[in-house]
C-alpha positions as a printed NumPy array, in Angstrom:
array([[  0.   ,   0.   ,   0.   ],
       [  1.497,   3.225,  -1.109],
       [  1.458,   5.973,   1.444],
       [  1.476,   9.668,   0.413],
       [  2.313,  12.441,   2.647],
       [ -0.595,  14.742,   3.091],
       [  0.794,  18.085,   2.269],
       [ -2.237,  19.832,   1.161],
       [ -2.454,  23.557,   0.784],
       [ -6.048,  23.339,   1.414],
       [ -6.991,  25.667,   4.226],
       [ -9.736,  25.072,   6.652],
       [-12.917,  26.752,   5.838],
       [-12.706,  29.025,   8.868],
       [ -9.183,  30.164,   7.939],
       [-10.108,  30.688,   4.351],
       [-12.897,  32.935,   5.377],
       [-10.625,  34.934,   7.653],
       [ -8.017,  35.32 ,   4.93 ],
       [-10.575,  36.353,   2.426],
       [-12.01 ,  38.929,   4.718],
       [ -8.514,  40.283,   5.551],
       [ -7.39 ,  40.759,   1.959],
       [-10.688,  41.981,   0.661],
       [-11.012,  44.744,   3.327],
       [-11.015,  48.064,   1.458],
       [ -8.353,  50.672,   2.532],
       [ -9.701,  53.915,   3.947],
       [ -8.47 ,  57.168,   2.395],
       [ -7.412,  58.469,   5.805],
       [ -4.875,  55.743,   6.076],
       [ -2.703,  57.405,   3.418],
       [ -2.436,  61.026,   4.97 ],
       [ -4.089,  64.443,   4.586],
       [ -6.274,  65.453,   1.72 ],
       [ -5.564,  68.521,  -0.399],
       [ -8.448,  70.332,   1.219],
       [ -7.048,  69.674,   4.702],
       [ -3.581,  70.907,   3.672],
       [ -5.022,  74.095,   2.176],
       [ -7.162,  74.683,   5.264],
       [ -4.138,  74.292,   7.559],
       [ -2.095,  76.644,   5.37 ],
       [ -4.898,  79.218,   5.45 ],
       [ -5.081,  79.083,   9.268],
       [ -1.291,  79.36 ,   9.533],
       [ -1.318,  82.369,   7.193],
       [ -3.932,  84.125,   9.311],
       [ -1.888,  83.536,  12.464],
       [  1.332,  84.686,  10.792],
       [ -0.258,  87.885,   9.453],
       [ -1.746,  88.655,  12.878],
       [  1.567,  88.145,  14.672],
       [  3.498,  90.12 ,  12.037],
       [  1.05 ,  93.027,  12.197],
       [  1.308,  93.073,  15.98 ],
       [  5.108,  93.068,  15.965],
       [  5.454,  95.585,  13.14 ],
       [  2.969,  97.902,  14.864],
       [  4.946,  97.638,  18.084],
       [  8.227,  98.386,  16.307],
       [  6.663, 101.355,  14.526],
       [  5.302, 102.703,  17.802],
       [  8.719, 102.333,  19.437],
       [ 10.382, 104.106,  16.506],
       [  7.896, 107.004,  16.613],
       [  8.265, 107.28 ,  20.397],
       [ 12.059, 107.406,  20.176],
       [ 11.849, 110.013,  17.414],
       [  9.461, 112.144,  19.473],
       [ 11.654, 111.865,  22.56 ],
       [ 14.664, 113.055,  20.558],
       [ 12.638, 115.945,  19.171],
       [ 11.388, 116.935,  22.647],
       [ 14.962, 116.854,  23.93 ],
       [ 16.086, 119.027,  21.022],
       [ 13.281, 121.547,  21.596],
       [ 13.911, 121.665,  25.351],
       [ 17.631, 122.29 ,  24.806],
       [ 17.016, 125.086,  22.306],
       [ 14.353, 126.832,  24.39 ],
       [ 16.442, 126.569,  27.539],
       [ 19.449, 128.108,  25.779],
       [ 17.373, 130.982,  24.356],
       [ 15.724, 131.594,  27.728],
       [ 19.036, 131.803,  29.571],
       [ 20.435, 134.203,  26.985],
       [ 17.384, 136.471,  27.164],
       [ 17.282, 136.494,  30.965],
       [ 20.799, 137.909,  30.961],
       [ 20.122, 140.546,  28.3  ],
       [ 20.883, 144.185,  29.014],
       [ 20.965, 147.54 ,  27.281],
       [ 22.903, 150.764,  27.73 ],
       [ 21.64 , 153.107,  30.402],
       [ 22.412, 155.991,  28.06 ],
       [ 19.609, 156.961,  25.702],
       [ 19.809, 155.81 ,  22.126],
       [ 21.482, 158.343,  19.785],
       [ 22.74 , 160.28 ,  22.809],
       [ 25.963, 161.114,  20.983],
       [ 24.44 , 161.387,  17.547],
       [ 24.987, 157.671,  16.868],
       [ 22.771, 154.687,  17.701],
       [ 23.913, 152.67 ,  20.703],
       [ 24.633, 149.703,  18.471],
       [ 26.805, 147.877,  20.977],
       [ 23.837, 147.298,  23.269],
       [ 21.156, 147.221,  20.631],
       [ 18.299, 144.751,  21.014],
       [ 17.149, 143.902,  17.498],
       [ 14.44 , 141.431,  16.573],
       [ 13.378, 141.24 ,  12.93 ],
       [ 10.57 , 139.429,  11.157],
       [ 12.284, 137.581,   8.299],
       [ 11.568, 134.541,   6.119],
       [ 13.554, 131.739,   4.515],
       [ 12.085, 129.817,   1.569],
       [  8.691, 131.329,   2.292],
       [  8.697, 130.144,   5.929],
       [  8.796, 132.273,   9.074],
       [ 12.42 , 132.514,  10.161],
       [ 12.794, 135.437,  12.55 ],
       [ 16.202, 136.691,  13.641],
       [ 17.244, 138.144,  16.989],
       [ 20.412, 139.77 ,  18.325],
       [ 21.109, 141.352,  21.71 ],
       [ 23.722, 141.672,  24.421],
       [ 23.704, 139.285,  27.352],
       [ 25.683, 138.714,  30.533],
       [ 25.578, 134.963,  29.989],
       [ 29.054, 133.377,  30.125],
       [ 30.492, 132.178,  26.806],
       [ 29.826, 128.531,  25.997],
       [ 33.499, 127.77 ,  25.423],
       [ 35.177, 129.891,  28.06 ],
       [ 37.866, 129.256,  30.609],
       [ 36.346, 128.505,  33.995],
       [ 38.154, 131.324,  35.831],
       [ 37.845, 133.867,  33.014],
       [ 35.981, 137.086,  33.927],
       [ 32.413, 137.254,  32.63 ],
       [ 31.697, 140.212,  30.382],
       [ 28.864, 141.037,  28.061],
       [ 28.695, 139.473,  24.644],
       [ 26.577, 139.797,  21.539],
       [ 24.194, 136.878,  21.091],
       [ 22.691, 136.355,  17.643],
       [ 20.055, 133.893,  16.508],
       [ 19.758, 133.426,  12.756],
       [ 17.998, 130.91 ,  10.546],
       [ 19.209, 129.232,   7.39 ],
       [ 17.716, 126.653,   5.067],
       [ 19.073, 123.16 ,   4.505],
       [ 20.663, 122.447,   1.12 ],
       [ 19.17 , 118.934,   0.991],
       [ 15.734, 119.202,   2.624],
       [ 13.029, 121.765,   3.342],
       [ 13.968, 121.977,   7.01 ],
       [ 15.257, 125.12 ,   8.689],
       [ 18.321, 125.328,  10.907],
       [ 18.482, 127.63 ,  13.929],
       [ 21.998, 128.997,  14.433],
       [ 23.397, 130.632,  17.549],
       [ 26.533, 132.773,  17.615],
       [ 28.252, 134.817,  20.297],
       [ 30.857, 137.588,  20.061],
       [ 32.752, 139.674,  22.576],
       [ 31.35 , 142.984,  23.771],
       [ 32.171, 146.335,  22.13 ],
       [ 33.171, 145.014,  18.725],
       [ 33.484, 147.627,  16.   ],
       [ 32.473, 145.594,  12.957],
       [ 29.176, 143.881,  12.393],
       [ 29.452, 141.175,   9.776],
       [ 27.199, 138.304,   8.859],
       [ 27.909, 135.419,  11.201],
       [ 27.106, 131.775,  11.056],
       [ 27.166, 129.991,  14.357],
       [ 26.526, 126.62 ,  15.879],
       [ 23.404, 124.681,  14.951],
       [ 21.126, 124.899,  17.973],
       [ 18.205, 123.007,  16.394],
       [ 17.439, 121.38 ,  13.058],
       [ 14.324, 119.868,  11.509],
       [ 12.422, 123.123,  11.995],
       [  9.488, 124.366,   9.941],
       [  9.368, 127.875,  11.4  ],
       [ 10.932, 130.043,  14.125],
       [  9.211, 133.154,  15.437],
       [  9.808, 135.722,  18.18 ],
       [  7.133, 138.034,  19.592],
       [  7.825, 140.969,  21.899],
       [  5.685, 142.554,  24.604],
       [  6.226, 146.055,  25.916],
       [  5.523, 147.372,  29.401],
       [  1.933, 148.088,  28.432],
       [  1.252, 144.51 ,  27.284],
       [  1.201, 145.318,  23.554],
       [  2.705, 142.699,  21.24 ],
       [  5.145, 143.364,  18.395],
       [  6.667, 141.135,  15.749],
       [  9.708, 143.404,  15.445],
       [ 11.743, 145.2  ,  18.098],
       [ 14.542, 147.706,  17.649],
       [ 15.739, 149.378,  20.825],
       [ 17.312, 152.175,  18.741],
       [ 13.971, 153.098,  17.165],
       [ 12.037, 156.036,  18.541],
       [  9.024, 153.78 ,  19.013],
       [ 10.757, 151.709,  21.684],
       [ 12.785, 154.525,  23.285],
       [ 15.956, 152.541,  23.886],
       [ 14.486, 149.904,  26.218],
       [ 14.217, 146.131,  26.205],
       [ 10.915, 144.33 ,  25.728],
       [  9.196, 143.232,  28.908],
       [  8.686, 139.69 ,  27.599],
       [  9.765, 137.643,  24.583],
       [  7.712, 134.696,  23.315],
       [  9.623, 132.063,  21.365],
       [  7.8  , 129.619,  19.087],
       [  9.555, 126.671,  17.457],
       [  7.67 , 124.505,  14.981],
       [  9.287, 121.2  ,  14.034],
       [  8.463, 119.193,  10.927],
       [  6.122, 116.294,  11.722],
       [  7.054, 113.315,   9.499],
       [  3.762, 111.534,  10.268],
       [  1.65 , 114.567,   9.353],
       [  3.436, 117.439,   7.549],
       [  0.321, 119.619,   7.847],
       [  0.445, 119.465,  11.648],
       [  3.908, 120.586,  12.804],
       [  4.981, 119.926,  16.376],
       [  4.903, 123.276,  18.176],
       [  6.84 , 124.33 ,  21.277],
       [  6.319, 127.724,  22.903],
       [  7.911, 129.506,  25.818],
       [  7.732, 133.06 ,  27.131],
       [ 10.726, 134.684,  28.797],
       [ 10.374, 137.645,  31.137],
       [ 13.34 , 139.999,  30.983],
       [ 14.077, 141.095,  34.559],
       [ 16.42 , 144.009,  33.824],
       [ 14.644, 146.575,  31.731],
       [ 16.632, 149.785,  32.102],
       [ 15.203, 153.081,  31.016],
       [ 17.423, 155.689,  29.389],
       [ 18.899, 158.333,  31.657],
       [ 18.233, 161.88 ,  30.356],
       [ 21.439, 163.742,  29.655],
       [ 22.025, 167.243,  30.893],
       [ 21.88 , 170.004,  28.375],
       [ 18.968, 168.435,  26.466],
       [ 21.032, 165.947,  24.525],
       [ 19.419, 162.682,  23.435]])
């Protein structure tokens, strides 16, 4: 009797069913990854978040930049107004009447003129003051000096530059002077003068008969700086300086003056 080894590949019915069900199970789409719609939706949400964060940071940086610029401008205005105020508080004029010797008392003349540069208000002012020189030796004696404020235009922009110069007392020649830049970025510079009666003037000449050789009672200084954010709304700084020493001319004997 011939014996054959039973090596049948025949599977039991229960196994065959299991195998059939395993291989015939359809694959779900989610098993392969994200759909195009899901990727686009995620990208859209990420873009919204990125734009929001960028806008917040850029707005913060812009605010910081504007704040720093304003602080620098305020410092510049405060320095200029403080310097002008100190000069004016030390101003003086001759106790002799103007033209007492047939000539104007130019060496103590207080002269404020309404001028313009490039169509913008750019007033000038010159007077004598007891303020010590900026670059003086510490132990040097303090004498009067001519202080002059003039305005010039910038060669590259529309801004105005406020210049300050000082010269020793009793000079014989009066020439055009430059000076150190006290403030830049200006749109206009104006001076207004008040007399003892409270009347305002845009010009003041102590040698003129109208002012009778005296100083103004008060000087109002107005500095307008260019506003980069809104050129039509310049940043304005104003101060008023009372002049404590306001000498009146002494009449000369013999009717001179």
